[in-house]
C-alpha positions in Angstrom: 195.9 -64.8 -9.7 199.6 -65.3 -9.6 199.4 -68.9 -10.1 197.2 -68.5 -13.2 199.8 -65.9 -14.4 202.7 -68.4 -14.0 200.9 -71.1 -15.9 200.3 -68.7 -18.8 203.8 -67.9 -19.0 205.0 -71.6 -18.9 202.5 -72.2 -21.6 203.7 -69.3 -23.7 207.1 -70.5 -23.4 206.3 -74.0 -24.6 204.4 -72.4 -27.6 207.4 -70.4 -28.4 209.7 -73.5 -28.4 207.2 -75.4 -30.5 207.0 -72.6 -33.0 210.9 -72.3 -33.3 211.1 -76.1 -33.8 208.7 -75.9 -36.6 210.5 -73.1 -38.1 213.7 -74.9 -38.0 212.0 -77.8 -39.7 210.7 -75.6 -42.7 214.2 -74.0 -43.0 215.7 -77.5 -43.4 213.3 -78.5 -46.0 214.2 -75.4 -48.1 217.9 -76.0 -47.8 217.7 -79.6 -48.1 217.9 -81.8 -45.0 221.1 -83.4 -45.8 223.0 -80.1 -45.9 221.1 -78.7 -42.9 221.9 -81.8 -40.8 225.6 -81.6 -41.6 225.7 -77.7 -40.9 223.9 -78.4 -37.6 226.5 -81.2 -36.6 229.4 -78.9 -37.4 227.8 -76.0 -35.1 227.0 -78.3 -32.4 230.5 -79.8 -32.4 232.0 -76.3 -31.9 229.4 -75.5 -29.2 230.4 -78.6 -27.4 234.2 -77.5 -27.3 233.2 -74.0 -26.3 230.9 -75.4 -23.5 233.8 -77.7 -22.5 236.3 -74.9 -22.2 234.1 -72.4 -20.3 232.7 -74.9 -18.1 236.0 -76.0 -16.8 237.0 -72.4 -16.4 233.7 -71.6 -14.6 234.2 -74.4 -12.3 237.7 -73.5 -11.5 236.9 -69.8 -11.0 233.7 -70.7 -8.8 236.2 -73.0 -6.7 238.8 -70.1 -6.4 236.0 -67.5 -5.4 234.2 -69.5 -2.9 236.7 -71.7 -1.3 237.5 -69.2 1.3 233.8 -69.3 2.3 233.9 -73.0 3.0 235.3 -74.6 6.4 238.6 -75.9 4.8 240.7 -72.9 5.2 240.1 -73.0 9.0 241.2 -76.4 9.3 239.6 -79.0 11.4 238.9 -78.2 15.1 239.5 -81.7 16.3 242.4 -84.2 16.2 240.0 -87.0 14.6 238.6 -84.2 12.1 242.2 -83.8 10.5 241.8 -87.6 9.3 238.5 -86.6 7.9 239.9 -83.7 6.1 242.7 -85.8 4.6 240.1 -88.4 3.5 238.0 -85.7 1.9 241.0 -84.1 0.1 242.0 -87.5 -1.3 238.4 -88.1 -2.6 238.2 -84.6 -4.0 241.4 -85.0 -6.0 240.6 -88.6 -7.3 236.9 -87.7 -8.2 238.3 -84.3 -9.7 240.8 -85.9 -12.1 238.2 -88.6 -13.1 235.8 -85.8 -13.7 238.0 -83.8 -15.8 239.2 -86.8 -18.0 235.7 -88.0 -18.6 234.4 -84.6 -19.6 237.3 -83.8 -21.9 236.8 -87.2 -23.6 233.1 -86.8 -23.8 233.2 -83.5 -25.5 236.3 -84.0 -27.5 235.0 -87.3 -28.9 231.6 -85.7 -29.8 233.6 -83.1 -31.7 236.2 -85.5 -33.4 233.8 -88.2 -34.6 231.0 -85.9 -35.7 229.5 -87.1 -39.2 231.9 -87.2 -42.1 231.8 -88.6 -45.6 235.8 -89.4 -45.2 235.4 -91.8 -42.3 233.5 -94.9 -42.0 231.9 -95.9 -38.6 233.7 -98.7 -36.7 231.2 -101.2 -35.3 232.4 -102.3 -32.0 230.4 -104.8 -29.9 232.5 -105.9 -26.7 236.0 -106.0 -25.1 236.6 -108.0 -21.9 239.7 -105.9 -21.4 237.8 -102.7 -21.5 235.0 -104.1 -19.2 237.6 -105.3 -16.5 239.3 -101.9 -16.8 236.4 -99.4 -16.5 234.7 -101.9 -13.8 237.8 -103.1 -11.7 239.6 -99.9 -11.5 236.7 -97.8 -10.0 235.8 -100.7 -7.8 239.3 -100.9 -6.3 239.6 -97.2 -5.7 236.2 -97.0 -4.0 237.0 -100.1 -1.8 240.2 -98.3 -0.6 238.1 -95.1 0.1 235.5 -97.1 2.1 238.2 -99.0 4.1 239.9 -95.6 5.2 236.3 -94.4 5.9 235.4 -97.4 8.2 238.7 -97.2 9.8 238.1 -93.6 11.0 234.5 -94.5 11.7 235.3 -97.2 14.1 237.9 -94.9 15.6 235.7 -92.1 16.9 232.7 -94.6 17.7 235.0 -96.9 19.7 235.5 -96.7 23.3 236.6 -93.3 24.4 240.0 -92.8 26.5 239.3 -93.2 30.2 240.0 -89.7 31.0 237.5 -88.3 28.7 235.0 -85.6 29.4 231.5 -87.1 29.3 228.6 -85.2 28.1 225.1 -86.6 27.2 223.3 -84.9 24.4 219.6 -85.2 24.1 217.6 -83.9 21.2 213.9 -83.2 20.7 211.8 -81.0 18.4 213.4 -78.4 18.3 216.2 -78.0 20.8 219.4 -79.7 22.5 219.7 -80.5 26.2 223.0 -81.5 27.7 223.9 -83.3 31.0 227.3 -83.6 32.8 228.2 -86.1 35.4 229.2 -84.5 38.8 232.3 -85.5 41.0 231.6 -89.2 40.8 231.9 -89.1 37.0 228.8 -91.2 36.4 225.6 -90.1 34.9 222.6 -91.1 36.8 220.1 -93.5 35.3 217.1 -92.5 33.2 213.7 -93.8 32.4 211.4 -92.2 29.7 208.5 -92.7 32.1 209.9 -90.4 34.4 209.9 -87.5 32.0 208.4 -84.4 33.6 209.6 -81.0 32.3 207.1 -79.1 34.5 209.1 -80.4 37.6 212.7 -80.0 36.5 213.0 -83.5 35.0 212.8 -82.9 31.0 215.2 -85.8 30.6 213.5 -88.5 32.7 216.3 -88.9 35.3 215.7 -91.4 37.9 216.2 -89.5 41.0 216.3 -92.7 43.2 219.8 -93.3 41.6 222.3 -91.6 43.9 224.7 -91.1 40.9 222.1 -88.7 39.5 222.1 -86.3 42.5 225.3 -84.2 41.4 224.4 -84.3 37.5 224.4 -80.9 35.8 221.8 -80.1 33.1 222.1 -77.3 30.7 220.2 -76.3 27.4 221.3 -74.7 24.2 224.9 -74.3 25.2 227.4 -77.1 25.9 231.0 -76.5 27.5 234.1 -78.7 26.3 237.7 -78.7 27.5 240.3 -78.1 24.9 243.0 -80.9 24.2 240.9 -83.3 26.2 238.9 -86.1 24.6 235.0 -85.7 25.0 232.5 -88.6 24.8 229.1 -87.7 23.6 226.2 -90.0 24.6 223.5 -89.1 22.2 219.6 -89.6 22.5 216.4 -88.4 20.9 213.1 -88.1 22.6 211.0 -88.0 19.6 212.1 -88.4 16.0 215.5 -89.0 14.6 217.7 -86.0 14.9 221.4 -85.8 14.0 224.4 -84.1 15.9 226.3 -82.2 13.4 229.6 -80.8 14.5 230.8 -79.2 11.2 234.0 -77.5 12.8 235.0 -80.9 14.2 234.1 -82.9 11.1 231.9 -85.2 13.2 228.3 -86.2 13.0 225.9 -88.8 14.5 222.4 -89.7 14.4 220.2 -89.3 17.5 217.7 -92.1 17.5 214.7 -92.6 19.7 215.4 -95.5 22.1 218.8 -96.2 20.8 221.8 -94.5 22.5 224.5 -93.6 20.0 228.2 -92.4 20.8 231.1 -90.6 19.4 234.3 -88.9 20.7 236.8 -86.4 19.5 239.4 -84.1 20.9 239.0 -80.4 20.5 242.2 -78.7 19.3 241.3 -75.0 19.7 239.4 -72.8 22.2 236.5 -70.8 21.0 238.8 -67.7 21.5 241.6 -69.2 19.5 239.3 -69.9 16.7 238.0 -66.3 16.6 241.8 -65.4 15.8 242.2 -68.1 13.3 239.0 -67.0 11.4 239.4 -63.2 11.8 235.9 -63.3 13.2 235.2 -62.0 16.8 231.7 -63.3 16.6 232.9 -66.9 15.8 231.1 -69.7 17.8 231.3 -73.5 17.4 227.8 -74.8 16.1 226.0 -77.9 17.0 223.3 -78.4 14.3 220.6 -81.0 13.6 221.6 -82.5 10.2 218.4 -84.5 9.7 215.1 -83.0 8.7 213.1 -83.3 11.8 210.1 -81.2 11.3 208.9 -77.6 10.5 211.1 -76.1 13.1 214.2 -78.1 12.0 216.0 -74.9 10.9 216.0 -73.3 14.4 217.5 -76.5 16.2 220.9 -75.1 16.9 223.2 -75.3 19.8 226.3 -73.5 20.8 229.6 -75.2 21.8 232.1 -73.4 24.1 235.5 -74.8 24.0 237.7 -73.6 26.9 240.6 -74.4 29.1 240.3 -76.9 31.9 240.4 -74.0 34.5 237.6 -72.0 32.7 235.7 -75.1 32.6 236.0 -75.8 36.3 235.0 -72.2 37.0 231.9 -72.6 35.0 230.8 -75.9 36.3 231.3 -74.7 39.9 228.5 -72.1 39.4 226.0 -74.8 38.2 223.5 -76.3 40.4 222.6 -80.0 40.1 219.3 -80.7 38.4 218.4 -82.9 41.4 218.5 -80.0 43.8 216.2 -77.9 41.6 213.7 -80.9 41.3 213.8 -81.3 45.1 213.5 -77.7 46.0 210.7 -77.1 43.4 213.0 -75.3 41.0 214.6 -72.7 43.3 218.2 -71.9 43.9 218.9 -74.3 46.6 221.8 -76.5 46.8 221.7 -80.1 47.5 222.9 -79.8 51.1 220.2 -77.3 51.7 217.5 -80.0 50.8 217.2 -81.7 54.2 215.6 -84.9 54.7 212.6 -83.2 56.7 212.1 -80.8 53.8 212.3 -83.5 51.3 209.6 -85.7 53.1 207.5 -82.6 53.5 207.7 -81.6 49.8 207.2 -85.2 48.6 203.5 -85.1 49.2 202.9 -82.3 46.5 205.5 -83.8 44.0 204.7 -86.2 41.3 205.0 -89.8 42.3 208.5 -90.4 40.7 209.9 -87.4 42.6 208.3 -88.1 45.7 209.6 -91.7 45.9 213.3 -90.0 45.1 212.9 -87.8 47.9 211.5 -90.2 50.4 214.5 -92.5 49.5 216.8 -89.7 49.8 
């Protein structure tokens, strides 16, 4: 019923517009088309100038009113993000100047050169100088902007510093999972064929690889160390996702079967950002910036940036995922999983886990 009502309203609007157009046509005939056209041109000319003035005032007013709602006042929360902000401001300034000049010229020319018996139209066909000017200048400016963009892109997608924190980020519909290396600083190997969420192996880690035995696995929340470079190794288990880090001015696609990387250095802890923003509920967010299905809106992670001491204290409370898998998901530690226990439990484990337990 509502759909029929909406269709009826749309039809009535079209009918009203048609009737107004016909009435205007009849008025023009009565007044004389020549006189009516000139009068309409003058009215349109003044309306264009009014639209230009109020439009520019409105754009400035909206910017002034909503600027504080953007992330710009907070500043970039990463060292690399400062370069992104600088590039963004340069782009905004350049495009803003071009926008104002072109819009003023557009509406001013429409007003100044409206129909007049005192002026004869100038027939202008072509100018090589003008063609070079409005083609060459934008091309040069855009090339410079692209070069700077590529420079920063290659910077945070290149090899991270050797002392960087390493975090693996895995996206799937519709959540994020994180893996940290243990004391060896190496993430264990993975094989998608080993993925078995029911037996504490949702990431498909190869338990036969000794490097995986001390890896820490968390969901929804990731812990980072302030003023320390962090390298994200990004994966997807189903469709294309996108790791969006708006406060750090970073983003990177998560592509099935093709690990991607980026690195950055957090500048402020979560507690410091609460003070900077004046928001006691502030959290760093990790969003999915790629439409990935009906639950896309809920694919959100939390980033906690803390000091090295706080991170060490937190990581010490975490149990390696290998220990959980070998103990059937209990709170046993790796040391508590003895050879005899592993061999005994291996009979009831899935084949990949049983092999890992036996090889242990």
